[in-house]
Structure formats: C-alpha cells, structure tokens
DRENLUM-359654 format. One record per residue (C-alpha): residue number from 1; residue in one letter; x negated, y, z negated. Coordinates in steps of 0.2 Angstrom, whole numbers. Layout:
NUM | A | X | Y | Z
...
END
This chain:
1 | X | 17 | -119 | -16
2 | X | 33 | -108 | -18
3 | X | 33 | -90 | -27
4 | X | 51 | -85 | -36
5 | X | 53 | -71 | -45
6 | X | 59 | -69 | -64
7 | X | 75 | -64 | -70
8 | X | 75 | -46 | -72
9 | X | 78 | -49 | -94
10 | X | 62 | -64 | -91
11 | X | 52 | -48 | -85
12 | X | 55 | -39 | -99
13 | X | 53 | -52 | -112
14 | X | 35 | -55 | -102
15 | X | 31 | -37 | -104
16 | X | 34 | -35 | -123
17 | X | 23 | -50 | -125
18 | X | 10 | -43 | -114
19 | X | 9 | -28 | -123
20 | X | 7 | -39 | -141
21 | X | 24 | -35 | -151
22 | X | 19 | -49 | -163
23 | X | 7 | -43 | -177
24 | X | 3 | -62 | -177
25 | X | -3 | -68 | -162
26 | X | -5 | -86 | -169
27 | X | 10 | -92 | -169
28 | X | 9 | -93 | -151
29 | X | 2 | -112 | -155
30 | X | 15 | -114 | -166
31 | X | 28 | -111 | -152
32 | X | 19 | -124 | -142
33 | X | 18 | -135 | -152
34 | X | 37 | -135 | -159
35 | X | 42 | -137 | -140
36 | X | 30 | -153 | -138
37 | X | 37 | -158 | -154
38 | X | 57 | -155 | -147
39 | X | 50 | -165 | -131
40 | X | 45 | -183 | -139
41 | X | 62 | -183 | -151
42 | X | 72 | -181 | -137
43 | X | 61 | -194 | -124
44 | X | 64 | -207 | -141
45 | X | 82 | -203 | -143
46 | X | 84 | -206 | -122
47 | X | 77 | -222 | -123
48 | X | 89 | -228 | -136
49 | X | 103 | -222 | -124
50 | X | 96 | -229 | -109
51 | X | 86 | -244 | -109
52 | X | 85 | -242 | -92
53 | X | 74 | -226 | -93
54 | X | 56 | -229 | -87
55 | X | 45 | -221 | -101
56 | X | 31 | -224 | -111
57 | X | 35 | -226 | -129
58 | X | 21 | -233 | -139
59 | X | 9 | -219 | -143
60 | X | 21 | -203 | -144
61 | X | 8 | -190 | -148
62 | X | 3 | -172 | -145
63 | X | -16 | -167 | -141
64 | X | -24 | -151 | -140
65 | X | -38 | -149 | -129
66 | X | -52 | -131 | -130
67 | X | -61 | -127 | -116
68 | X | -75 | -112 | -124
69 | X | -84 | -112 | -106
70 | X | -67 | -110 | -96
71 | X | -59 | -104 | -111
72 | X | -45 | -112 | -108
73 | X | -35 | -121 | -122
74 | X | -22 | -132 | -117
75 | X | -7 | -142 | -128
76 | X | 0 | -157 | -120
77 | X | 13 | -171 | -126
78 | X | 18 | -187 | -117
79 | X | 37 | -185 | -121
80 | X | 54 | -181 | -110
81 | X | 46 | -168 | -100
82 | X | 55 | -158 | -83
83 | X | 62 | -157 | -67
84 | X | 59 | -144 | -55
85 | X | 76 | -136 | -58
86 | X | 75 | -139 | -78
87 | X | 59 | -127 | -76
88 | X | 68 | -114 | -64
89 | X | 82 | -114 | -76
90 | X | 72 | -115 | -93
91 | X | 57 | -103 | -89
92 | X | 61 | -92 | -74
93 | X | 76 | -86 | -81
94 | X | 84 | -85 | -99
95 | X | 101 | -93 | -99
96 | X | 106 | -86 | -114
97 | X | 122 | -77 | -116
98 | X | 114 | -68 | -129
99 | X | 99 | -60 | -121
100 | X | 105 | -45 | -119
101 | X | 111 | -42 | -137
102 | X | 94 | -49 | -140
103 | X | 84 | -34 | -130
104 | X | 95 | -23 | -136
105 | X | 89 | -27 | -154
106 | X | 73 | -29 | -149
107 | X | 71 | -10 | -143
108 | X | 81 | -5 | -160
109 | X | 70 | -14 | -172
110 | X | 53 | -10 | -180
111 | X | 50 | -33 | -184
112 | X | 52 | -37 | -167
113 | X | 43 | -55 | -172
114 | X | 59 | -60 | -182
115 | X | 71 | -58 | -167
116 | X | 61 | -70 | -152
117 | X | 62 | -87 | -160
118 | X | 81 | -85 | -163
119 | X | 83 | -86 | -144
120 | X | 73 | -100 | -142
121 | X | 60 | -91 | -131
122 | X | 44 | -94 | -140
123 | X | 36 | -100 | -124
124 | X | 35 | -83 | -119
125 | X | 23 | -80 | -133
126 | X | 7 | -90 | -124
127 | X | 6 | -72 | -113
128 | X | 3 | -64 | -131
129 | X | -15 | -71 | -129
130 | X | -19 | -81 | -112
131 | X | -20 | -68 | -95
132 | X | -12 | -84 | -85
133 | X | -1 | -101 | -89
134 | X | -3 | -113 | -80
135 | X | 11 | -128 | -82
136 | X | 12 | -147 | -77
137 | X | 26 | -156 | -83
138 | X | 36 | -174 | -75
139 | X | 53 | -180 | -80
140 | X | 53 | -200 | -82
141 | X | 67 | -199 | -68
142 | X | 55 | -191 | -57
143 | X | 44 | -197 | -46
144 | X | 34 | -184 | -43
145 | X | 27 | -167 | -56
146 | X | 29 | -150 | -55
147 | X | 16 | -138 | -60
148 | X | 21 | -119 | -63
149 | X | 10 | -104 | -67
150 | X | 10 | -84 | -70
151 | X | 1 | -71 | -75
152 | X | 16 | -63 | -81
153 | X | 19 | -50 | -70
154 | X | 36 | -52 | -58
155 | X | 33 | -67 | -50
156 | X | 28 | -85 | -54
157 | X | 23 | -99 | -42
158 | X | 31 | -118 | -43
159 | X | 25 | -134 | -33
160 | X | 29 | -153 | -32
161 | X | 12 | -161 | -37
162 | X | 9 | -178 | -36
163 | X | 0 | -193 | -52
164 | X | 7 | -182 | -64
165 | X | 7 | -189 | -83
166 | X | 23 | -192 | -89
167 | X | 27 | -176 | -101
168 | X | 22 | -158 | -101
169 | X | 5 | -149 | -103
170 | X | 3 | -130 | -104
171 | X | -14 | -124 | -102
172 | X | -18 | -105 | -107
173 | X | -30 | -96 | -97
174 | X | -38 | -86 | -114
175 | X | -40 | -68 | -116
176 | X | -54 | -63 | -123
177 | X | -57 | -64 | -143
178 | X | -56 | -47 | -149
179 | X | -54 | -44 | -168
180 | X | -46 | -26 | -168
181 | X | -29 | -35 | -156
182 | X | -29 | -50 | -168
183 | X | -34 | -59 | -155
184 | X | -44 | -73 | -162
185 | X | -56 | -87 | -153
186 | X | -43 | -98 | -149
187 | X | -56 | -111 | -141
188 | X | -62 | -115 | -159
189 | X | -60 | -129 | -167
190 | X | -58 | -122 | -183
191 | X | -46 | -111 | -180
192 | X | -35 | -122 | -171
193 | X | -35 | -135 | -185
194 | X | -32 | -119 | -198
195 | X | -17 | -113 | -188
196 | X | -8 | -132 | -185
197 | X | -11 | -135 | -204
198 | X | -2 | -120 | -209
199 | X | 11 | -120 | -199
200 | X | 14 | -138 | -191
201 | X | 6 | -150 | -201
202 | X | 24 | -160 | -207
203 | X | 28 | -162 | -188
204 | X | 31 | -181 | -188
205 | X | 22 | -184 | -171
206 | X | 2 | -184 | -174
207 | X | -7 | -168 | -168
208 | X | -22 | -172 | -161
209 | X | -37 | -163 | -157
210 | X | -57 | -171 | -150
211 | X | -48 | -188 | -154
212 | X | -44 | -183 | -174
213 | X | -27 | -180 | -179
214 | X | -26 | -166 | -187
215 | X | -10 | -166 | -196
216 | X | -2 | -172 | -210
217 | X | 14 | -180 | -205
218 | X | 22 | -179 | -221
219 | X | 42 | -175 | -221
220 | X | 45 | -162 | -233
221 | X | 61 | -167 | -240
222 | X | 55 | -185 | -245
223 | X | 40 | -178 | -255
224 | X | 41 | -171 | -273
225 | X | 48 | -154 | -277
226 | X | 31 | -152 | -286
227 | X | 23 | -156 | -274
228 | X | 27 | -143 | -258
229 | X | 24 | -125 | -258
230 | X | 36 | -111 | -255
231 | X | 26 | -108 | -237
232 | X | 28 | -126 | -233
233 | X | 45 | -124 | -234
234 | X | 48 | -108 | -223
235 | X | 37 | -114 | -212
236 | X | 48 | -130 | -211
237 | X | 61 | -118 | -209
238 | X | 56 | -108 | -196
239 | X | 52 | -125 | -186
240 | X | 71 | -130 | -186
241 | X | 81 | -113 | -185
242 | X | 69 | -104 | -175
243 | X | 72 | -90 | -185
244 | X | 52 | -79 | -191
245 | X | 60 | -76 | -206
246 | X | 57 | -85 | -223
247 | X | 72 | -94 | -231
248 | X | 83 | -84 | -243
249 | X | 86 | -103 | -254
250 | X | 81 | -119 | -251
251 | X | 92 | -133 | -255
252 | X | 85 | -151 | -259
253 | X | 97 | -167 | -259
254 | X | 94 | -185 | -263
255 | X | 108 | -199 | -266
256 | X | 105 | -216 | -271
257 | X | 116 | -231 | -274
258 | X | 126 | -239 | -261
259 | X | 123 | -225 | -247
260 | X | 106 | -216 | -248
261 | X | 102 | -203 | -240
262 | X | 88 | -186 | -241
263 | X | 93 | -171 | -237
264 | X | 84 | -153 | -235
265 | X | 94 | -138 | -233
266 | X | 89 | -118 | -232
267 | X | 101 | -102 | -233
268 | X | 96 | -90 | -220
269 | X | 90 | -71 | -225
270 | X | 97 | -62 | -209
271 | X | 110 | -71 | -199
272 | X | 108 | -80 | -183
273 | X | 109 | -66 | -170
274 | X | 123 | -80 | -162
275 | X | 134 | -83 | -177
276 | X | 149 | -75 | -169
277 | X | 146 | -79 | -151
278 | X | 157 | -93 | -143
279 | X | 142 | -102 | -138
280 | X | 136 | -104 | -156
281 | X | 124 | -118 | -162
282 | X | 129 | -125 | -178
283 | X | 125 | -141 | -189
284 | X | 108 | -147 | -198
285 | X | 96 | -161 | -189
286 | X | 102 | -177 | -193
287 | X | 86 | -193 | -194
288 | X | 87 | -211 | -199
289 | X | 74 | -217 | -208
290 | X | 63 | -204 | -204
291 | X | 66 | -204 | -185
292 | X | 74 | -190 | -176
293 | X | 92 | -195 | -169
294 | X | 102 | -178 | -168
295 | X | 100 | -158 | -167
296 | X | 115 | -149 | -172
297 | X | 125 | -163 | -180
298 | X | 141 | -154 | -181
299 | X | 150 | -167 | -192
300 | X | 137 | -164 | -204
301 | X | 143 | -146 | -208
302 | X | 157 | -136 | -207
303 | X | 161 | -120 | -195
304 | X | 162 | -109 | -207
305 | X | 145 | -114 | -215
306 | X | 137 | -115 | -197
307 | X | 121 | -103 | -204
308 | X | 116 | -118 | -215
309 | X | 101 | -127 | -206
310 | X | 90 | -140 | -212
311 | X | 87 | -160 | -211
312 | X | 100 | -174 | -217
313 | X | 88 | -192 | -216
314 | X | 102 | -206 | -221
315 | X | 95 | -224 | -224
316 | X | 107 | -235 | -217
317 | X | 115 | -227 | -198
318 | X | 113 | -233 | -182
319 | X | 99 | -224 | -170
320 | X | 109 | -225 | -158
321 | X | 123 | -217 | -167
322 | X | 135 | -203 | -155
323 | X | 144 | -188 | -160
324 | X | 159 | -194 | -157
325 | X | 155 | -210 | -170
326 | X | 150 | -198 | -183
327 | X | 164 | -189 | -184
328 | X | 174 | -206 | -190
329 | X | 162 | -211 | -199
330 | X | 168 | -212 | -215
331 | X | 148 | -212 | -225
332 | X | 147 | -197 | -214
333 | X | 162 | -188 | -220
334 | X | 156 | -193 | -239
335 | X | 140 | -185 | -235
336 | X | 147 | -168 | -227
337 | X | 157 | -166 | -242
338 | X | 143 | -168 | -253
339 | X | 133 | -156 | -244
340 | X | 146 | -143 | -244
341 | X | 150 | -144 | -262
342 | X | 132 | -141 | -264
343 | X | 129 | -126 | -254
344 | X | 145 | -118 | -263
345 | X | 137 | -122 | -279
346 | X | 121 | -116 | -277
347 | X | 128 | -99 | -268
348 | X | 139 | -99 | -284
349 | X | 123 | -100 | -294
350 | X | 115 | -86 | -284
351 | X | 127 | -72 | -289
352 | X | 122 | -74 | -308
353 | X | 104 | -79 | -305
354 | X | 98 | -70 | -291
355 | X | 111 | -56 | -290
356 | X | 100 | -49 | -275
357 | X | 99 | -66 | -266
358 | X | 115 | -65 | -265
359 | X | 120 | -49 | -261
360 | X | 110 | -52 | -246
361 | X | 118 | -68 | -241
362 | X | 131 | -62 | -241
363 | X | 130 | -45 | -233
364 | X | 123 | -56 | -219
365 | X | 133 | -73 | -219
366 | X | 150 | -69 | -227
367 | X | 162 | -66 | -215
368 | X | 159 | -82 | -209
369 | X | 160 | -89 | -226
370 | X | 177 | -82 | -230
371 | X | 182 | -91 | -211
372 | X | 180 | -107 | -224
373 | X | 198 | -101 | -234
374 | X | 208 | -107 | -218
375 | X | 198 | -120 | -213
376 | X | 195 | -130 | -227
377 | X | 207 | -131 | -241
378 | X | 199 | -144 | -251
379 | X | 186 | -131 | -256
380 | X | 198 | -118 | -256
381 | X | 195 | -112 | -274
382 | X | 176 | -114 | -273
383 | X | 175 | -103 | -257
384 | X | 185 | -91 | -265
385 | X | 174 | -90 | -282
386 | X | 160 | -86 | -272
387 | X | 168 | -72 | -260
388 | X | 166 | -54 | -265
389 | X | 176 | -40 | -256
390 | X | 174 | -18 | -255
391 | X | 185 | -12 | -268
392 | X | 192 | 7 | -276
393 | X | 183 | 3 | -289
394 | X | 168 | 6 | -283
395 | X | 159 | 16 | -264
396 | X | 145 | 4 | -265
397 | X | 145 | -11 | -276
398 | X | 159 | -26 | -268
399 | X | 165 | -35 | -280
400 | X | 170 | -55 | -284
401 | X | 188 | -59 | -290
402 | X | 182 | -65 | -306
403 | X | 178 | -46 | -311
404 | X | 191 | -39 | -302
405 | X | 203 | -48 | -315
406 | X | 192 | -46 | -330
407 | X | 197 | -27 | -324
408 | X | 214 | -28 | -323
409 | X | 225 | -16 | -331
410 | X | 238 | -22 | -346
411 | X | 254 | -29 | -339
412 | X | 246 | -29 | -320
413 | X | 251 | -45 | -314
414 | X | 244 | -45 | -294
415 | X | 229 | -44 | -286
416 | X | 231 | -29 | -274
417 | X | 222 | -28 | -258
418 | X | 224 | -19 | -242
419 | X | 218 | -25 | -223
420 | X | 214 | -13 | -210
421 | X | 198 | -6 | -195
422 | X | 189 | 4 | -207
423 | X | 186 | 10 | -227
424 | X | 190 | 27 | -222
425 | X | 207 | 22 | -216
426 | X | 214 | 13 | -230
427 | X | 208 | 24 | -243
428 | X | 216 | 38 | -233
429 | X | 232 | 27 | -234
430 | X | 247 | 34 | -241
431 | X | 250 | 15 | -249
432 | X | 236 | 17 | -258
433 | X | 246 | 34 | -268
434 | X | 253 | 24 | -282
435 | X | 243 | 11 | -287
436 | X | 228 | 26 | -289
437 | X | 239 | 36 | -299
438 | X | 241 | 23 | -308
439 | X | 222 | 17 | -311
440 | X | 225 | -1 | -303
441 | X | 210 | -7 | -289
442 | X | 213 | -12 | -275
443 | X | 203 | -23 | -263
444 | X | 198 | -16 | -249
445 | X | 197 | -28 | -231
446 | X | 192 | -24 | -216
447 | X | 184 | -40 | -209
448 | X | 192 | -46 | -194
449 | X | 196 | -62 | -204
450 | X | 204 | -54 | -220
451 | X | 219 | -51 | -207
452 | X | 222 | -73 | -206
453 | X | 214 | -80 | -225
454 | X | 224 | -68 | -233
455 | X | 242 | -76 | -228
456 | X | 233 | -93 | -232
457 | X | 228 | -88 | -252
458 | X | 243 | -85 | -262
459 | X | 232 | -83 | -279
460 | X | 216 | -84 | -288
461 | X | 216 | -88 | -307
462 | X | 234 | -90 | -308
463 | X | 235 | -69 | -303
464 | X | 247 | -68 | -287
465 | X | 238 | -60 | -271
466 | X | 248 | -44 | -268
467 | X | 247 | -34 | -250
468 | X | 253 | -15 | -254
469 | X | 257 | -14 | -236
470 | X | 269 | -26 | -234
471 | X | 285 | -32 | -245
472 | X | 290 | -23 | -261
473 | X | 277 | -16 | -273
474 | X | 283 | -15 | -290
475 | X | 274 | -5 | -299
476 | X | 291 | 5 | -308
477 | X | 296 | 7 | -328
478 | X | 312 | 1 | -332
479 | X | 315 | 20 | -335
480 | X | 309 | 20 | -317
481 | X | 320 | 11 | -310
482 | X | 335 | 17 | -318
483 | X | 330 | 34 | -310
484 | X | 327 | 26 | -294
485 | X | 343 | 16 | -293
486 | X | 355 | 33 | -295
487 | X | 343 | 40 | -280
488 | X | 345 | 25 | -269
489 | X | 365 | 27 | -271
490 | X | 363 | 47 | -269
491 | X | 351 | 44 | -254
492 | X | 362 | 29 | -248
493 | X | 370 | 41 | -232
494 | X | 352 | 46 | -226
495 | X | 344 | 30 | -227
496 | X | 357 | 23 | -216
497 | X | 356 | 36 | -205
498 | X | 340 | 37 | -201
499 | X | 338 | 19 | -199
500 | X | 353 | 20 | -182
501 | X | 343 | 37 | -177
502 | X | 327 | 26 | -177
503 | X | 333 | 8 | -174
504 | X | 322 | 8 | -157
505 | X | 305 | 6 | -169
506 | X | 312 | 2 | -188
507 | X | 322 | -13 | -196
508 | X | 325 | -2 | -211
509 | X | 323 | 15 | -220
510 | X | 322 | 13 | -237
511 | X | 316 | 25 | -254
512 | X | 296 | 21 | -257
513 | X | 288 | 19 | -276
514 | X | 271 | 17 | -269
515 | X | 272 | 34 | -262
516 | X | 267 | 49 | -273
517 | X | 259 | 65 | -263
518 | X | 265 | 58 | -244
519 | X | 282 | 62 | -238
520 | X | 284 | 42 | -228
521 | X | 274 | 27 | -225
522 | X | 276 | 12 | -214
523 | X | 277 | -6 | -221
524 | X | 282 | -24 | -215
525 | X | 292 | -36 | -223
526 | X | 280 | -50 | -233
527 | X | 278 | -62 | -219
528 | X | 278 | -49 | -205
529 | X | 262 | -49 | -194
530 | X | 251 | -34 | -197
531 | X | 246 | -22 | -185
532 | X | 229 | -25 | -183
533 | X | 231 | -44 | -184
534 | X | 247 | -39 | -169
535 | X | 234 | -32 | -159
536 | X | 222 | -45 | -160
537 | X | 231 | -58 | -153
538 | X | 241 | -47 | -140
539 | X | 221 | -45 | -133
540 | X | 219 | -63 | -132
541 | X | 233 | -61 | -119
542 | X | 245 | -68 | -131
543 | X | 265 | -62 | -128
544 | X | 274 | -56 | -145
545 | X | 292 | -51 | -146
546 | X | 292 | -32 | -155
547 | X | 288 | -32 | -171
548 | X | 301 | -18 | -181
549 | X | 295 | -13 | -197
550 | X | 302 | -3 | -213
551 | X | 298 | 16 | -215
552 | X | 298 | 21 | -234
553 | X | 302 | 37 | -241
554 | X | 296 | 47 | -256
555 | X | 310 | 56 | -264
556 | X | 301 | 66 | -271
557 | X | 293 | 74 | -257
558 | X | 297 | 92 | -252
559 | X | 302 | 87 | -235
560 | X | 313 | 74 | -239
561 | X | 323 | 85 | -253
562 | X | 323 | 95 | -239
563 | X | 330 | 83 | -225
564 | X | 343 | 74 | -239
565 | X | 349 | 92 | -243
566 | X | 350 | 97 | -223
567 | X | 360 | 80 | -219
568 | X | 369 | 83 | -232
569 | X | 378 | 99 | -225
570 | X | 375 | 97 | -207
571 | X | 373 | 78 | -203
572 | X | 369 | 73 | -182
573 | X | 361 | 90 | -177
574 | X | 349 | 87 | -165
575 | X | 337 | 93 | -175
576 | X | 339 | 84 | -188
577 | X | 336 | 67 | -177
578 | X | 319 | 75 | -171
579 | X | 312 | 79 | -189
580 | X | 316 | 59 | -191
581 | X | 306 | 56 | -177
582 | X | 293 | 66 | -184
583 | X | 291 | 59 | -200
584 | X | 291 | 43 | -192
585 | X | 276 | 47 | -181
586 | X | 268 | 55 | -194
587 | X | 268 | 39 | -204
588 | X | 265 | 30 | -190
589 | X | 247 | 40 | -187
590 | X | 243 | 40 | -207
591 | X | 241 | 21 | -205
592 | X | 232 | 24 | -190
593 | X | 243 | 16 | -179
594 | X | 246 | 23 | -160
595 | X | 262 | 34 | -154
596 | X | 274 | 27 | -143
597 | X | 276 | 41 | -135
598 | X | 262 | 54 | -139
599 | X | 265 | 67 | -127
600 | X | 285 | 70 | -134
601 | X | 277 | 69 | -150
602 | X | 266 | 86 | -149
603 | X | 281 | 93 | -138
604 | X | 293 | 92 | -156
605 | X | 277 | 94 | -165
606 | X | 273 | 111 | -157
607 | X | 293 | 117 | -154
608 | X | 293 | 115 | -174
609 | X | 279 | 124 | -178
610 | X | 283 | 138 | -165
611 | X | 300 | 142 | -172
612 | X | 289 | 143 | -191
613 | X | 279 | 159 | -186
END
C-alpha cells in the first residue's frame, strides 16, 4: 500500500466538500451515476475500435448496493475502469487548466454548487455525505485492479488488488443521517429510487437496485415533446454538460427522408468557464440509433457555437466512425448546416419572443457568437441579425443593427462604430465630437473580437459600416465642404511643415471634419490596423513594421489657430517644433495611446507651462 498526498487544489476542493458547500446533497448520486454511465459508453465504444480488447459487454449496467447495518452505499459499473495511473491522474490530481480560475470564482460566488459540475470533478461531492470513500477499479488492459481510499484529508492510499472485476465500484462510508444538515438516509431504498428517478431516469444503461431496474432508460430526444417535462430536460442538460444550472433554451429537431436524425440541443444560462480557454471542449454528443458514439463531436457544431450542448442521434452512420471521417462526411456536413441554422433562428426568435432570455444569452456568450462573423461567411447575415452592441444611444441597453438602422438620421448613409479598450475611452474620444454634435449614433465595440470582424463585414441591410477612427468621415454639408476647401489652401504650408516635423510618427497631417472641441486627433488609413489590434499581434510575438497614422487638426480650435498664426510669423523656430510635438502627444494620449518618449513630453509640457505663469 502506498500513501500519497493530494494536489493542493484537490485538498482545497475536498475541504469545501466536507464542509458542505452544496445545498442539495442528493446530487452526489447523480454525479456517481453519470460517471458510471460515461464509463459504460467508453467501454462499448472501445470494443468497436479494438477488436482484441478482452472485455465482456454482454450485460453492461450500473448497480447500486446499500448496507443499512454497515451504513455504506456502493455504486458499481462494469465499464471501462481505470489503470493505477488513471486513478492518480484523475482523482489525486485535478488535471484541469482552469482549476485556479475555478477556485477563485468559487470563493467569490454565493452559488458554489453552480460551478462544481462545470469542471468535471463531481466525484469529490461524495465527501459531502461520506466520512470515507473507497474506490476499486480495473481496466480491461490491466491484469490487476487498484484500490483507492481516502477520508478526504490531505492524503489517500492506493494499492494493487487481485481479482478485481472489470469496471469501477465506489463505496461510501456514510455520515449519520442529519435532517438539519440536509443529510438524508442514503441507505434507504425509497430515497435512492427517488434520487435516480429525479436525476438519472434517462440514463441509457440499466440502473439496478436490489436486482430491480429503477430507471426508464427512455431517450428524451426520442420521446414526444408533450411527454417530457421541463425538469426532465433540465436534468438531462445537467447530465451532458456538467452545468448545474438549468438551460436557458431547449431546441428539438427531427429530420426525416433520405437521411434521418434527431437532435436535442440546449443554450446555457451561464457561459462555460472554459469558453475562452485554449483547451476548451466543443461539440455535441453523437449517437447512432441510440448508441453513444462520440463526445464533443466538433464536426457537428462550429467553433463559435461551442457553448451549445446536446445530442444528435443519426440513423445511417457507422458505429465505428472516426473524427477524421466525420470531417469529410457529406451527410454530417448537411446536418451541421441545418443544426447551425436552427440554433441561429432560435436565438433570433428569442430576441422578440423572450428578450430577457436573449439578453442573458448575449451577455454570457455574445463574444463567442461574434467569432462567427469571421468564421462562417455562409451564415454571416443571420449572425449579424442576432448580434447586439453597446452604443451611444443608451448607456445601459445594447442595440441590434436593425434597431440602429431604424434610428438613423435623415441623410445618414453609414452605420458608425468605434473600437477600443473600454466604453469610457471611446465615449471620451475626440473622434466622436462631430457625430455627437449631429446626434449620430455610434456603436461602441470593446470586445477583442470586434477589432477583427469589422474588417470582414462591409455592410448591413445595404448600409456600410464606417469606423469613425479610420479613413475620412464625411459629415459636411456642401457649404461646409466649400469653406473647408478654402481652409485647406490657407493651411497648406503649415500642414506640409507639420508632416515633415512629425515624419517619424505620422504619414500625413490634414484638417479634420470630425472635431468640434479638441485641437487634434489621430486616425488610421482605411485599411490600417487599429492600435488595439496592433498591440494584440505584437503581444502574440508577431513582428510588424511601424504603422504610421494620420494627424488631423481642428482649424477652428484656438490652439491650432494660434499655431497657424505663429507659423506665418516665425516658421522654422524650435518653439513651434516643440508645439507640434505637444499637439501630437496630446492627440495620442486622448485616444489612450502610449507616448514614445514620455519623459520628453513631460519636460516640454512643464517648460511651456512655466512660461505661462
């Protein structure tokens, strides 16, 4: 026998479980049955792939055994089992990249039970109801079995055992029943049956108690919707997603004809914690004629809909199909297109029929959906139609593009937007001044993905999308254009001199039509990378050439008027060159940029202020 220490994160989780962070302790049994069901699925699938696997699959099932005298409860399956290495890796260590994030959220949350399942560590919930847990398991490839045991303290024991049966058994040495602490008598046949009926009735494998099958084993997607309750849908969703919340929306599909399949999909009420993690999982479960074939089937659901969970049951696929074959299968591609269109149309319906649910969904996973604007050109219009964006129209309520178009001013030709790090930065940007003066609405785009999709989406409903921080923004009347042409001639020499003086940082200096109160701003050319996108690429290690941008001056601002007058009187003075540097630096800071030489800027500003006193 060997005694090993739990990983530090595992010790923290065990202590949380022992001190009962769950309000509903009955759910430990759901977790054990769910794990057992997964083990049976994996064994049957492995026997299809490995014809030499020495495993008995003639009667795959889950057995529950209760001993009232010894106060033990055992959940046993004859599934895939684990090797010694598996036991240490999966139980002694939480091999999850997001564990630190999980623990942080757990400490911050008042709803800890809503987070546990999302990390696939439901096994630890056994310590809510047990003083000691014993696990015995054997993988079909192993001659010997393994016994693991722990009281939930800092260590566990592990040893090899002879004659262990195929599969896994988990025996709980139960705490005394305690009504005040919501601890039921989990050796009670009635209580066990009640829990299985409530949480695990749909499990496709038989669950046996005292030689009686206590679950119906009816696949929810194959039953008429009129015969399935919302609670049954919710429990099934929890089973396949490891999310302890109820789903936000349930989607059912059935296709008949040359290619038949059924689908039961769910939209979450809370974003998966791994939604933006590199090792994230995506895809739905694939069944063939009610037989589980594959978890996380990526071929059936695109990356940007990775939060969608559910089951697709096809009638005409091979049970031995591989992920590589699925990527090329014409029928799978057809299913995928239909599933995607159904999900998008459901979200579209939620916008009008269930606006509160839609708002929740968009808040939780909207940033992921917007990835589809880049990845899925076939459905780009449908994706655009379900997107919501912050805008200057409201400080609290986001807007759809359709709503934006309805509010467009007479004569307004473009949908205006600006990307940036935060709403405050954008709202305080000089770029908004002329649009605010004309009461034009501007979309406020602050998600990192916004920097990318705006270049891929030229228009919506015939209206061009226009960045107010790139290119020329045409807001002038004919009279204003005529007046500005005269100003351009008047300022031509100053603009040329400024372009030469600031040539290390800017590619052009011109008069602005977008400024009303600020002296200057910096804009990009139409096809330039934005500063935020440039930072992102450089942070990823990509080498980029220096991207020079355009300095625009407000010809009606006193500072610019003063510079124009001073240039006419004493062009070429060092003091004017310093003023040019200060104007450029102020424009850069106003958009949240970083000065190339901050100490020089501060010195020049201090000297200039000193001379004014």
